[in-house]
C-alpha positions, 0 to 999 in steps of 0.5 A, a space after each residue: 474543500 478540504 486540503 487532502 494533502 494536509 491530513 495527518 499521517 497514519 502509522 502503518 504498523 501498530 501490531 493490530 492487523 484490523 486497525 492497520 487495514 482500517 487505517 490504510 483504507 481511511 488513507 486511500 478514501 482520503 484520496 478518492 472522490 466519494 461519488 466515483 465521477 472523477 479521478 484521484 484528488 491526491 497521490 495514494 501513498 503506499 507503505 514502504 518495506 525492504 525485501 526482508 521486512 515485507 509483511 506476510 503475503 497470506 495476511 495481505 491478499 490483493 494488497 499493494 506495497 512499495 519495496 525500496 530495495 528490490 533487485 533492479 530498483 525500487 518497485 510496487 508489489 502486490 500479494 497473491 496470497 502466497 508471495 509478494 510479486 512485482 507489478 511489472 512482471 509478476 516475478 516474486 520479489 527477491 
């Protein structure tokens, strides 16, 4: 069995949106079993951003990110295609 936690880290920002999305998908695939019969085999690491540095939500509809300096503390956010929203209450990050 391959030790999935020792795979190389993929750079999250390289200026090429298509490549960036493919690299994130490859990272997610390394954590998920191929046949769907079991849970994840390793933690899924989300890209980390500050509120001021989040990418354009319109380009990342349904994506997840980790926001390190959100009001009230660090949180996970998702893109609804217009804004980045906190997972816990759907409020727009600030």
